[in-house]
C-alpha positions in Angstrom: 124.4 63.9 119.4 125.5 67.5 118.6 123.3 70.3 119.9 122.1 71.4 116.4 120.9 67.9 115.5 119.3 67.5 119.0 117.4 70.7 118.5 115.9 69.4 115.3 115.0 66.1 116.9 113.3 67.9 119.8 111.3 70.0 117.3 110.2 66.9 115.3 109.2 65.1 118.5 107.2 68.1 119.6 105.3 68.1 116.3 104.7 64.4 116.4 103.4 64.6 120.0 101.0 67.3 119.0 99.8 65.4 116.0 99.2 62.2 118.1 97.4 64.3 120.7 95.3 66.1 118.2 94.4 62.9 116.3 93.7 60.9 119.6 96.0 58.3 118.0 94.4 55.0 119.2 90.9 56.3 118.4 92.1 57.6 115.0 93.4 54.1 114.1 90.2 52.5 115.1 88.2 55.1 113.2 90.2 54.6 110.0 89.6 50.8 110.2 85.9 51.5 110.5 85.9 53.9 107.5 87.9 51.5 105.4 85.2 48.8 106.1 82.4 51.3 105.1 84.1 52.2 101.9 84.1 48.5 100.9 80.4 48.3 101.4 78.7 49.1 98.1 75.5 50.3 99.8 77.4 53.3 101.0 77.0 54.9 97.6 73.3 54.8 97.8 73.6 58.1 99.5 76.3 60.0 97.5 76.4 63.0 99.9 77.1 60.7 102.9 79.6 58.7 100.9 81.5 61.9 100.0 81.7 62.8 103.7 83.0 59.4 104.6 85.6 59.6 101.8 86.8 63.0 103.0 87.1 61.9 106.6 88.9 58.7 105.5 91.3 60.6 103.3 92.1 63.1 106.0 92.8 60.5 108.6 94.8 58.3 106.3 97.0 61.2 105.2 97.6 62.3 108.8 98.4 58.8 110.1 100.6 57.9 107.1 102.5 61.2 107.3 103.1 60.7 111.1 104.4 57.2 110.7 106.7 58.3 107.8 108.2 61.0 109.9 108.7 58.7 112.9 110.6 56.2 110.7 112.8 58.8 109.0 113.5 60.4 112.4 114.7 57.0 113.9 116.8 56.2 110.8 118.4 59.6 110.6 119.2 59.8 114.3 120.7 56.3 114.1 122.8 57.4 111.2 124.1 60.5 113.0 125.0 58.5 116.1 126.9 56.0 113.9 128.7 58.9 112.2 129.6 60.5 115.5 130.9 57.1 116.8 133.1 56.7 113.7 134.2 60.3 113.7 132.7 60.8 110.2 131.9 64.6 110.3 130.7 64.7 106.7 128.1 62.0 107.3 127.0 63.7 110.6 126.6 67.0 108.7 124.4 65.3 106.1 122.3 63.7 108.8 121.9 67.0 110.6 120.8 68.7 107.3 118.3 65.8 106.7 116.9 66.4 110.2 116.4 70.1 109.5 114.5 69.3 106.3 112.4 66.7 108.3 111.7 69.2 111.0 110.3 71.6 108.4 108.2 68.8 106.8 106.9 67.8 110.3 105.8 71.3 110.9 104.0 71.5 107.6 102.3 68.1 108.2 101.3 69.2 111.6 99.6 72.4 110.4 97.9 70.5 107.6 96.5 68.0 110.1 95.3 70.8 112.4 93.2 72.3 109.6 90.3 69.8 110.1 87.7 72.0 111.7 84.2 72.1 110.5 84.7 75.1 108.2 88.5 75.2 107.9 88.5 74.3 104.2 86.1 77.1 103.3 86.8 80.5 101.7 86.8 83.3 104.3 85.9 86.9 104.9 88.5 89.1 106.5 87.0 92.3 108.0 89.3 95.1 109.0 88.3 98.2 111.1 90.5 101.1 112.2 90.5 102.0 115.8 90.4 105.4 117.5 93.2 107.7 116.3 92.0 109.2 113.0 94.5 109.1 110.2 97.1 107.1 112.1 94.7 104.1 112.7 93.2 104.4 109.3 96.6 104.2 107.6 97.4 101.2 109.8 94.1 99.5 108.8 95.1 100.1 105.2 98.5 98.4 105.8 96.7 95.4 107.3 94.4 95.2 104.3 97.5 95.0 102.1 99.2 92.4 104.4 96.3 90.0 104.2 96.0 90.5 100.5 99.7 89.7 100.0 99.4 86.6 102.3 96.5 85.3 100.3 98.3 85.9 97.0 101.5 84.2 98.3 99.4 81.2 99.1 97.7 80.9 95.7 94.4 82.4 96.8 92.1 84.9 95.0 91.2 88.1 96.7 88.0 90.1 96.2 87.2 93.5 97.8 83.7 93.2 99.1 83.3 96.4 101.1 85.6 99.5 101.4 85.4 102.8 103.2 88.3 105.1 102.5 90.1 107.0 105.3 89.7 110.8 105.4 93.4 111.4 104.5 95.0 108.0 104.1 94.3 104.3 104.6 90.8 103.0 105.3 88.1 103.3 107.9 87.0 99.7 107.2 87.2 97.0 104.5 86.0 93.5 104.0 88.1 91.0 101.9 86.9 87.7 100.5 89.8 85.2 100.3 89.1 82.2 98.0 91.4 79.2 98.4 91.9 75.9 100.1 91.9 76.1 103.9 91.5 79.9 103.7 89.4 80.1 106.9 91.4 77.4 108.7 94.5 79.6 108.5 93.0 83.1 108.7 90.7 82.4 111.7 93.7 82.7 114.0 94.0 86.4 113.0 90.8 87.6 114.6 91.7 90.3 117.2 93.3 93.6 117.7 96.6 94.4 116.0 98.9 97.2 117.4 101.4 99.3 115.4 104.2 101.4 116.9 106.2 103.7 114.6 107.4 107.2 113.9 104.3 108.8 112.4 104.7 109.9 108.8 101.9 112.4 109.5 103.5 114.0 112.5 105.7 117.0 111.7 107.5 116.5 115.0 108.4 112.9 114.1 107.0 111.5 117.3 106.4 107.8 118.0 102.7 106.8 117.7 100.8 103.7 118.7 97.8 102.7 116.5 95.2 100.0 116.8 93.0 98.2 114.2 90.8 95.1 114.5 90.5 92.1 112.3 87.5 89.8 112.3 87.5 86.5 110.3 84.5 84.4 109.5 84.0 81.6 106.9 82.0 81.6 103.7 79.3 79.0 104.1 77.4 77.1 101.3 73.7 76.2 101.0 74.3 72.9 102.8 74.8 74.7 106.1 71.5 75.8 107.6 71.5 79.2 109.3 68.1 80.4 110.4 67.5 84.1 110.1 64.1 85.8 110.8 63.4 88.7 108.4 61.8 90.5 111.3 65.2 90.5 113.1 66.8 92.5 110.2 67.2 96.2 109.6 68.2 96.9 106.0 69.6 100.3 105.0 70.7 101.5 101.6 73.2 104.3 101.0 75.4 105.8 98.3 78.7 103.9 97.7 81.8 105.8 98.8 84.5 104.0 96.9 85.7 104.1 93.3 83.4 102.3 90.9 82.3 104.6 88.1 79.5 107.2 87.7 76.6 104.8 88.4 77.9 103.3 91.6 78.5 106.7 93.1 75.2 108.4 92.2 72.7 105.8 93.3 71.9 104.2 96.7 73.3 100.9 95.6 75.2 100.0 98.8 73.5 97.9 101.4 73.9 97.6 105.2 72.1 94.8 107.1 71.9 94.9 110.9 70.9 91.7 112.8 69.1 93.2 115.7 69.3 90.3 118.3 73.1 90.1 118.0 74.0 93.6 116.9 76.0 92.2 113.9 76.3 94.6 111.1 77.4 93.7 107.5 77.6 95.8 104.4 78.5 95.5 100.7 79.0 98.1 98.0 81.2 96.5 95.5 78.4 95.7 93.0 76.6 98.2 90.8 73.3 96.5 91.6 71.6 97.1 94.9 70.0 93.6 94.6 73.5 92.0 94.2 74.9 94.0 97.1 72.0 92.9 99.3 72.5 89.2 98.4 76.2 89.5 99.2 75.6 91.2 102.5 73.0 88.5 103.4 75.7 85.9 102.7 78.1 87.8 104.9 75.5 87.8 107.7 74.9 84.1 107.4 78.6 83.6 107.6 79.0 85.8 110.7 76.2 84.0 112.5 77.7 80.7 111.6 81.2 81.8 112.8 79.5 83.0 116.0 78.1 79.5 116.6 81.5 77.9 115.9 83.1 80.4 118.4 80.5 79.5 121.1 81.2 75.8 120.6 84.9 76.3 120.9 84.4 78.5 124.0 82.3 75.8 125.6 85.0 73.2 124.9 87.9 75.3 126.1 86.1 77.2 128.8 87.3 80.4 127.2 85.2 83.1 125.5 86.5 84.1 122.1 84.5 87.2 121.5 85.2 90.6 119.9 87.0 93.1 122.1 87.6 96.8 122.2 90.0 98.1 119.6 92.6 99.5 122.0 95.3 98.9 124.6 95.1 95.6 126.5 93.2 93.7 123.9 95.8 93.3 121.2 96.9 89.8 119.9 100.0 91.0 118.1 102.3 94.1 118.2 104.2 95.4 115.2 107.1 97.7 116.2 108.9 99.6 113.4 110.8 102.2 115.6 113.1 102.4 117.4 113.7 98.7 116.7 112.2 96.1 114.4 110.0 93.4 115.9 106.7 91.7 115.5 105.5 89.8 118.5 102.4 87.6 119.0 101.1 88.0 122.5 99.3 84.7 122.5 102.0 82.3 121.5 105.2 84.3 121.9 106.3 83.9 118.3 108.4 86.8 117.0 109.9 88.1 113.8 112.7 90.6 113.5 111.6 91.4 109.9 108.4 93.4 110.1 108.6 94.3 106.5 108.4 90.6 105.6 105.4 90.1 107.9 103.6 93.2 106.5 104.3 91.7 103.0 102.4 88.6 103.9 104.8 86.3 105.8 102.1 85.3 108.4 102.1 81.5 108.2 104.5 80.9 111.2 102.2 83.0 113.4 99.1 81.2 112.2 100.7 77.8 112.7 101.6 78.6 116.3 98.1 79.8 117.1 96.6 76.7 115.6 98.9 74.5 117.7 97.9 76.4 120.8 94.2 75.8 120.1 95.0 72.0 120.3 97.2 72.1 123.4 95.2 74.7 125.3 98.4 75.9 126.8 98.6 79.6 127.5 102.0 81.4 127.3 103.0 84.3 129.5 104.1 86.9 127.0 105.0 90.5 127.8 104.1 93.1 125.2 106.8 95.2 123.6 107.2 98.9 124.2 
């Protein structure tokens, strides 16, 4: 088999192996049989909420198993076709088979990512909190670029974006901002973006045109509904009000409508100023706090399972998860997975899914990659 076709075959087999490993194939087949039997039992619907959970699990497993089997069949058929074409010297048929393999590899990657998005809160909407690091205007401008990047990624994937909190930079960009992304699997994808992001470029604010390195942090946590119980003691909260700093009209800028809530046991701070009403801002900030505490619990569970601690780090050198180099060359490099892009402009315009997919896969395999940062 020609090298190009073999490369596609290897990529498809890698995706299939990860899918089977993630699903725990034999256990998944047994579980699907159990769920099918439960669905046929009419008494299941005596508890509508439990029935819906069973149906969701059944649908997810059935879709993943069916997709995996379909890809395996098509891979075997197409590989056999190419081998036959090579044996008969039919270059046109071999080319068609190779093209089919390329399309199948792309589909396998999509199905793999879809299957990986089965975490407890992956289907939920999500908050994306962005904070500039040390460095004044440079870092604040970089934080503003990240805000636009995640907004564009969400829009490209059919999600709605709301600006929950915003603190403008002194000259450009932002000091901090919190976005609310609404769409299917918003948290499942975006959760891989938590960490420090590093930018290297010729500064537009430096008259000497020197190269600068800037850092900003991203923190992602899921929106949770009332069905998820998060206990919060009022005595553990410090609630402050202040005057909103962003655009919003005369009223929002002349009253103490913005709200900041500090959870004293954990040090978590959330704030909201996008509503005119202090009451509404307080309610939204409280929802953010519940979401942050829930995300903290999820991170602790994952840390226990993987024997790794996924906690917030300093916004600076040595803690970055991804580097974006704009000068003297063009490169974006993920320091966890090794995935790169030579089109930073596309990445900054929202082309993030390949980075997210690789990070999701790594969470399943647990395999660390030795990746050197770029200069």
